[in-house]
N, C-alpha and C positions, 0 to 999 in steps of 0.2 A: 474462751469459747471453743477454740480448736482442741484444747485438751479434753473438754467435756465431750466433744464429738468423737474423739479418739476412744474414750472410755465407753461410750454408748455403742460404737461400732464393734469393739471387742466383746462387749457383753452380748450383743445380738448374735455375733458369729459363734460364740461358745454355746449359746442356747440352741442355735440351729444345729450345730454339730452334735450336741448331746442328744438331739431329737432324731438323729439318723438311725435307721434300722439296720440290723445285722442278723438276718434270718439264717439259722443253721439247722441241719437235720435233727429231728427230735420227735416227740410225741406228747400228747396230753392223755391223762387218765381221767375220764369222766367219773368213773368209780374204780375200785380196785381191779375190776375185770374188763371194763369197757375201754379199749385203747384206740385212739385216732392218731395215725402216723402222718407226718408231714414236716413242717418247719416251724421253729419257735424263735422269736426275736431275742437275741442274746444281748442283754443289757447289764448294767452293774448290779451288785447284790442288793442294793437299796431298792432299785426299781423292780427287780425280780421278786422281792418280797411282797410287792403290792399288786402286780399285774402280770398276766401271761398273754402275750400276743401270738396267735397261732394261725397258720394257713396250711391248707392241704398241699399246695404247690405254689411256685412263684407266680402263676397266673391267676390264682384264686383269691377270693376276698379274705381279708384279715379279720379274725374274730378275737375279741378281747375277753379274757376270763379273769375274774377276781377271786381272792381267797374265799372259800366257802361254796363257790359255784362248781368247782371241780375237785377231784381228789388230789391231783398234782400234775406235774409235767417234768419232762426230762430232756436234756440234750444227749444225743447218741454217745454212749461211752463217756459221759461227762456229768455235769451237775444235775442233781435230782432235787426237786422241790415238792413238798407236800403241804396241804392246807391244814392248819392247826389253829386252835384258839389260844391266844396269849393275852392275859389280863382282860378277858371278855371280848377281845377283838380277833377277827379272822385275819391270819397272815399266812404267807407262804414261807415256810422254814426250809432251809437247805438241809437235806437228809445226808449226813456225813457217813454214817455207818449203821448197818442193820444187823442185829444179832440178839444176844441175851441182854445186852445193854445198848439201847439205841441213842445216838447222839445227833443233835440238830444245831443249826447255826442261824443267827439273825443279825443283820447289819442295820444299825439305825444311826444315821449321822456319822460321827467318827468312832462310835462305840460298837463293840462286838459283844453279842450275848450268846450263851450256849444253853441248850436245854437237853433233857434226857427223859426217857421212859423205859420201862421194862414190863415184863409180865406182872399183872396185878398192881402196877404202879403207874398212875397217870402222869401226863406230861408235867415236868417241873423245871424251873430255871436253876442252873448251876451258878450260884451267886459269886460275884467277884467285884471288888472295887479297889481303887488305889488313888492316892492323891497326897495333899499336904494339909496338915492340921496344926493348930496352935495349942500349946500347953504351957502355961506359966510364961507367956510372952516369947516362947521359943517354937520355931517351926520344925515339925517332924514329918518325914515321909512315912506313909503307911501303905500296907497292902493287906487286904483281908484274907482270912484263911478258912472262911465258912465252907468253901467248896471242898476242902479236904475232909472235914467232918461228914459232909453229906455223902461224898464218894465212899468214905470208909463204912458208913452205915449201910448203904445200898449194895456194897460189895463185900459184906462181912462173910459171905459164904465162900470167898476166895481169899483166905487170910495171907497167903503167900504174896499177895499184891500190896501189902501194907506199905512197904518201903517205896514202891513205885508211886503210890498215891501221895505219900508224904513229899515226894520230889516235885510234885506239880505245884510250883509256886504261883504260876499264872496259867489258867486254862487257855489252850489254843488248839488249832486243828490237829497238829502233829501229836502232841502228848495225849489228847483225849482219844483220838483214833487208836493210838497204840494201846492205851489202857483198856479201852472197850474191846479191842481184839484179844488182848491177853486174858481179860475176864471171861470172854466168850469161850475160849478154849480151855479155861480152867474149870468151868462148870458144865461144859457141854461135850458130849462124846460123839464125834463123827460129823455133826451138822456144821457146815461152814457159815461164817458170817460174810456179809457183803459190804464192801467199801465203795461208796458212791463218789467220794470226793475226787474232784479233778486234780491231777497231779500238776501243780504249777509252782514256780519258785516264789519265795517270799519277796525277793526283788532281784533285778538284773540290770546291768549297765551296758548299753549299746554305744560304742564310740563312733564318732564321726570326725573325719579329717576335713577341714574347710579352708577355703581360700577365695579371695575376690576383691571387689572394689568397695571403697568407702567414700561417699559423697556428702557434701554439706551445702546448706543454703540458709541465708538469713531469713528470707520471706517465702521459702519454698518455691523459688524460681532462681534462675541463673546458677545452676548447680556447678560445683567446683570439685574436681578430683582432689581429695585431700590426702587420702592414705590408701595403702594396700594392706589387706588383713589376711593373716594365716593363723591357724590354731587348731585346737582339738576341743570338741564338744561331747559331753557325756549325757546320754538320754537315760534317766533312771526310771525303770519300769517297776511298778508295784501292783501286779495284777489282782491282788486281793481287794484293792481299792477300786480299780477300774482298768480293764485290759486295754483301753484305747487312750488312756491319759498317762503322760510321763512328766517327770520333773527334769527340766533342761538346764544344765550349767556347763561350765568349762573355762578355758583360758585362751583368749585370742590376742595376738600381738599385731599392732598396727605400725607400719613404717611409712614414712612420707617420701615421695619422689622429689620434694622441694628441699633445697638446702636451708639450713638455719632453723628448722622446726624440730622441736623436741622429738626424739625417736623412741625413747623409753616409755611407750604408751600401751596400756593393756585394757582389755574389755572382758568383763565377767558377766555372763547372762544368768539371771535367776527367773525362770519362766515356767509356766504350766503349758504343756504341749498336748495337742490332740493329734493322733495319727489314725487315719482310716485303716481298719483292721485287716483288709485283704486286697488281693489284686496285684497285677504286675505294675500298674500305675497307682500310687497311693498319695492322695493329697494330705497335707498336714497344716496345722496352724498353731502358733504359740503366742502367748500374751503374758507380759510381766515387765520386769525391769532389766536394764543393762547398767552395770556399774563400771565407770572408767576411772583410771588414775594415771598420772604421769609423774607423780612423786608421792611420798608418804603422806604429805599434808594436803595435797590437791586432789580431791575426789569429787566426782559429780555423777549423776545418774540420769537415765532417760526412761520414759514410759514407752514401751515397745510393742508393736504389732508385727508378727512374723509369719506371713503365709508362705507356703512352699509346697514342694512335691518330691516324690521319690520314684525312680524307675528301677525295677528289679533287673540286675545283671546276672546274678547267679543265686543259688539257694540262700546265701547269707550276706550278699553284697548288693547295695543299692547306689545308684548315681543320684545325687540330690541337687536341687536348685532352690535357693532361698532368697527372700527379699525382706529386709527389715525396714520398717518405717518407725522413726524414733522422734520423740518430742522431749526436749530437755526439761527437767523438773526444776533444777536449781541453777538458774542462769548466772547468778552472782559469782559462781566459782568456776566459770569457764576458763580453760587454759588458753594461753596466748603464745604467739611466736616469741622466742626469747629476745629477738632483735627489733620487734615492732609491737604495735597494739592490735594487730589483726588477729582475730580469734581463729584458732585451728579447729574449733568445734562450735557450731552455731546453733541457732534455735532448733532447726530441723536437720536431721541426717537421714540418709538412705544408704543401705548396704545391699549390694547384689553379689552373691557368692554361691559357689557350688562346692561339692565335696563328695566323699565316699563314706557311706554309712554301713556299719557292720552289725548284723543282727545274729547273735549266738544263742 
């Protein structure tokens, strides 16, 4: 029952955190010439393809616009979305580059889709697929090449780009924007193309040095100081997926103040982490698993909730405070004191630790 409660709490917190707003300076285009300046709610690409939440100022009412209701919206000097029809449905596509060959992007689930149009050519998808298929009972990896033929056809008036087109094994932001830019300047004299894409890294790792206390309890009462923990945690940021979510992992060493207890004890977190995107004081929350080992054959894991906060000390350094509540998943393989039958890791554990977080 307690495990179920833990899961439900984690699910509730994640849903609530994802629902938080993040209004940033921007504007909506009711049509190509009618602009309303104010603030737009910055969400992940999947959400932004479905809805635009706008307000004139922080004290005004929030208005929600759906694809087909407005021409588009943009964050100042950042992402630009326009309303288009895809497979008969209205969606907001991210406008990556405008020129003689326009490129658009759509995120659906874990899949990415790219679209294009140009003068006298309506919006079309740039097809790509990859996966594994069976032939004669043998598995083969495959990647489609239809996009190469399509790009070659619609850019045939720029033959010098043939090699560049052939090099695009998988369409992505970087290679399509570069190709569209090169095509624009190959066929256009003087007129500049416009790149709307926000310059963000594919991924980034922010390190955190941590240290603190590790407590245990059989029935979540009568806590016992079991170990002291120190280590390094990496927060892996993939902003194309969502700028507020990270994958958290690392290596933490636990040493015991008591004699006779195994000291070669490590913890490896595998968690999804939410970090509030702005402010001097930034709350955060992680949910996932911690893996423990004290020998090659003795491994066990815990279901973990990790609320915490960060206080900004300088441009790139934060002071952190974290609390881990853990519920053991596989009790049967709990490690023991080498000289007794007392467990050194019990049903419940709690960790309280601080650290320094570096954001580069």
